[in-house]
N, C-alpha and C positions, 0 to 999 in steps of 0.2 A: 504494500500500500504506500509506503514511504517512497519507494522508487517511482511508482506511478505519479504520486503528487509532485515529486521533483521534476519529472519529465514534463508534466503539465505546466509547472511554473516557468520552466525554461523554454517551453514551446517545442519540445522534442517529441516527434511521433514515436509510438512504440515500435519495436522491431517486428518485421514481418515474420509470420510463422511459416516454417518450411514444411512442405508436405512429407518429406523424408528427413528426419533430423540428422544433422552432421555427426559423424562419429568422432568424438574428441579424444578417444583413447587409442593407444597403440599396444602391440604385443609386448614391447619392452617397458611399458610404463609400470607394470606390476613389479618388475625387478628393480626399477629405479626407486619406487616408493618403498620397497622393502629395505633397500640400502639406506634411504633417508631415515626410516624408522629405527634401524639398527644404530646408526650414528647418533640419532637423537637420544635414544635410551642410554647409550654410553656417555653422552655428554651430560645428561641429567644426573647420572650416577656419580660422575666426577665432581660436579658442582655440589651435590649432597655430601660427598665425602669431604670436600674442602670445608664446608660449613661445619661438619661434624668435628674435624680436626681443630677448627677455630675455637669451638666450645671446649675441647680438651685442653687447648693451650691456655685458656683463661683459668683452668683448674691446675695448671702447672705441669701438665703432661705434654711435653714437647717431642715432636718426631723429627726425623731427618729431613723430611719434606713438609713445609707448612701447609701443603695442599693434600697430603696423603696421611691416612691413619695407619697405625701399626698393630701388631698383635693379632688377636682373633678378629677384631673389627676390620682391620685391613684385609685379612684373608677373605672375609665375607664380601667386601667390595670388589676384590680381585676376582672372586668367583662369579659375582654378578656380571662383571665385564667379560670374563672368559665365556660364560654361558651365552651371553648376548652375541658375542662375535661368532661363536660356534653355530648358534641357531641362524644367525644372519647369513653365514657362509652356506649352510645347508639349503636354506630357502633360495639363495641366489643361484646355486647350482641346479636346483630343481627347475626354477623358472627359466634358466638359460637352456635347459634341455627341452622344455616345452616350446620355447621360441624356435629352436632348430627344427622341431617336428612340424611346426605350423608355418615354416618359411614359404611354402608354396601357396599359402592363402593370400589373396590380395587384400590391400587396405585402401580406404578412401584417402584422397589427398588431405594433407594436414589442414585442419580448420584454423581460421584466423584467431579464434578464441584460445585454442590450445597453444598456438605459436606465441601469443601475447603472454600467457601464463608461464610457459617455459622460459621466455626471454626475461621475465621478472626474476624467476628463480636463478637463472644464470647471472643476472646482474648482482644479486645479493650474495650468492655463494658459488659462482661459476668456477673459481679457481679450485675449490674443493671438489666440485663435480668432475672437473677435468683430471685432477690428480687421482681420483677414484675410478676413472674410466666409466663414469655413470652414463647410462643411456640417455639421461637428461642433458648431458653436456653438449652444448652447441659447437659444431665444427665450422670453422670459417668457410664461407663459400661466396662466390660471385653469382648473382641471380638475375633473372629477367622474368617478370610476371610470376614470381614465386617458384620458379624452376631453376635448379642449379645449372650453371654453365661449367663445362669441362675446360679448364684453362689451356689444356693441350690441344683440344679440338673444339673451340668455341663456335657455336651456331646460335644466332639470335632468331627465335621463332617469330614468324609473320612479318619481320622487318628486314630489309636488306642491310648487310653490314656496311657501315659508313666509315669514313676516315677520321671521324671525331667521336670520342667517347666521353660521356658524362658519368662519373662515378658518384653514387649516392651513399653516404655513410651515416647510419643512425647513431643514436646516443645510448646512454646507460639504460639498461632494463628494457630495451626496445628491439625491434627487428625491422627487416626490409619492407614488410607489408604495411607497416604503420606510417610510411610516407604518404600512403593513399588514405584520405579521409572522406567521409560522406557528408556533404553539405546539402543545404536546401536546394541549391541550384544543380546538384549532382556531385559525382565523385571529383576530388581535387588532389592533385599530386604535382608538386614543384617540378619533379623530374620529367614527367610526361609533357608538361607545358613547355619547359625549356627545350627539351629534345625536339619536339615538333616544330618549335619556332626557329631554332638555330641549326637544325640538321645534325643532331647528336644521336648516337645510340646510348640510351640510358641503361646503366648497369648498376645493380644494387648489391651492397655488401651486407652479409649477415655474419655476425661474429659473437663470440662469448664475451660480453662486456664485463664479466666478473674477473677476467684474467688481467694481469698487469698491462697497462697501455703499451709498454715497451715490447711485450711478447706479441700483442696483436699487431703493433707496428712492424715488427720484424717479419711476421708471416704475410702481412699485406704487401710489403715491399717485394717479397718473393713471388707472390701470386700475380701482381701487376706485371712483373717482368715476363712471366710465362704468358699472360694474356696478350700483351702487346707483341710478343715474338710470334704467336700463333694466330693472331687475328687474321681473318680471311683477306683483308686489304691492308695496305700500309697505313699506319696510324700517324696522322699529322698533328693531332691535338688531343691532349687529355686534360679535362677539367674536372674539378671535384666540388661537390656541395656536401658539407658536413654539418651535422647538427650536434650540439652539445659535446659529449665525450668524443664523438667522431672526429672533431677538429683536432683533438690531441692525438688521436690515432694516426691521422694523415701526416701531422707534423713529425711524429716519431718515425713513420715510414719513410718520409722524404730524407730525414737525416741519416737513417740507417742504410738507405739505398745509396746515398752519396758515399758513405764510408766503404761500401762494397763495390763502388764504381759500376752500379747498374745503369742501364740505358734509359729507362722510362722517365726519370726526372727531367731529362732534356726536352721531353715532349709535353711537360706539364705547363700549361699556359695560365690557367686561373684556379684559385682555391677560394671558395666562399665559405666563411664560418657563420653559423647561425647559433647564437647563444652559447658559444664555446667558453668554458671556464679556464682561460689561458693561465690564470694565476690562482686557480682553486675556487672552491665553493664553501661558504660558511657552515652548511649543514654537516659536512664531513668534519670540519674543525670542531664543531659542537660535539659530535660523536666522540672525537678524540678526547675532549674535555671530560666527558662522562667516564671514559676509561680511566683517566687520571684520578677522578674523584672516587670511583669505586676501589681503585688500588690503594687509596690512602688509609683504608680501615681494614683490620684483620677480618671483620665480620662480612664486609662486602667484597673483599678481594676475590673470593671464589667466583663471583658473578662477572668478573672481567672477561672470563671465557665466553659468557653469553653476550656481553656488550661488544666483544670483539668478533662477532659473527660476520661483520662487514667484509666483503670480498676485497681482494687485492686491487681490483679496478676502482672500487669506491675509495679505498685509502689513497690511491693515486690522485684523487680529486681534492685531497687536503690542500695541496699547493699547486697541482697541475703537473705532476711528474710525467716526463716523456721518455726518459732513458733508464736503463737498468741500474746504472750507478746512482740515479736520483733516489730510488726507493731503497737500494742496498745501504746507503748512508743513513737512512732514517728508520731502520728496523727497531721495533720495540716501542711501547707506549711512552717511554720516558724521552724519546727523541721526537719532539714535536716541531722543531724549527724547520725553516725552509732551507734545505740542503741542495736544491737543484743546481745543476750546471746551467749557466745562462745559454739559451739557444735562440738566437735571433732568426727572423724570417730570412730564408736564403734569397739571393739575387736570381734573376732570370725568370721568375714567376710573379704574376700579379695576384696579390693577396687582398681580400676584401672581408670585412666583418660587419655583421648585423647584430646589434645588441638590442635587447628588449627591456622595457621598464613598465611596471604597472602604474607609475606616476603619470600625471597629465602633462607635465612640463619638467624641464631641467632646473636644477638649483643645487646649491652646496649640500643641503641636507638630503635631497633626493638622490644625488650622485653617490653619496656615501652609503645611504641606508637602503634605497630602493633598488630593486633589480627586477628580474622577471619572475621572482618567486623562488628560484633556485640559484641563479647565477647573478652576482653583483654586476652593475653596469660597467665599472672600471675593469673588472676581470674580463668581461666579454670584449671590451675595447682594447685589451692588451696593455692597459696602464698599470704601472707599479711604482711604489715609492722609491725603489732602487732603480737607478738608470740602467744598470746592466741587465735587468729583467724586462725592461719595456720593449714592447713590440711596435715597430714603426710601420704604420699604414699611410698610404697617400691620403691627402686631405679629402679627395672625392671617393675614397674606398672605405669609408666608415659611414654607417647609417644607423639611426636609433628609431625603433618602432615603439611609440608610446601607447599606454593602456593595453599592453600586450603581455601575456604570460609566456612561460618557457615553451609549453607545448603548442600554444597558439601560433608560434613562429612557423609551424609546419603547414598551416592552412590559411594564412593571410595572403590574399592576392597582391597587396601592396608590396609584400616581401618578394613575390615572384617578379613583379615589375622591376624592382631594384636589381635582382639577379640578372634579368634579361638585359638591363642597361649596361651592367658591368661586363657580362660575357660577350656582348655584341660589340664592345668598344674595340 
């Protein structure tokens, strides 16, 4: 009832009912859920044991590890962990065998709702999913209309291959399908509008946004090299439209490609950033503050494990880490400073940035406090109090969208007009 009322207040029509409901589940989902349940049980047991040991410590019973109990109590906790892991392994093996038996059965194409849910899960804990080889872990792919392209034999369906490629890179907890939004006037997608107007092939990147930006940047650099080498026609121009974290990923990819002397950066003509947190986002810094607060007390210290659930990708947003050495120097909750290596925008490519603010106009207070709800205005514009970290954009390559939220950047026609103006220059 609340959802219906909210839709009515916002003037949103209810979703159309499908005659045949879309299957949101896959054969591998049960195995993925079983692994998550096993990890959650182990995690809760470790937190409980940590609180238990904190109580013992106040009574003068100190152990070798402040988060682990000893004696019979410790044996019980270790037994719980061992049984949980054993049961999880057995269930995983059984489900894997059932999957192999049913491999011949077809499945419907992935639904948009399932893709959105899996993307959020990867954004929050994608590094853990990848390390565990979870069925839920997203593998990086270049896509067109929701279909993966083979970088070694790329074939664009329904559209002839052109000599201009527009790469679309989504942000944290999102995926390639979310560039396309449904509006009252019909479906809207920056990529399709720009591609049709300027003669590009629009290609969309899907990646695990919970991994470190540097890891995604490294893999993207390699995949772009493969794509351009095997494209059906010679590529004269590569341009990029990146939203939010996607801007950090392409900056990391450009730098790592240059270090490896790859060829594709020489064909990179334009990069447009949409709400990219070049110097970090305050929400992640607030999360880091919660970590420090919990760690300051013996009673709450065990819960640091829970507060630290944030993925490597999210922690990279604390200051806008781009390279491996950036986050390696800041390991641990006690290392909260900005340890990034300054990385200016390289020459030879036109860089443009769109920043959004929910404020109606600019002003000293609005510039400092207002942003798009997730990314501060100065961070999106590349401004920093230290000159070595500032990003230099041409005067006509920055634009601010007022009364606009972070996700609204994906569906504003005025943003598309600005992109068209830059890319056609």
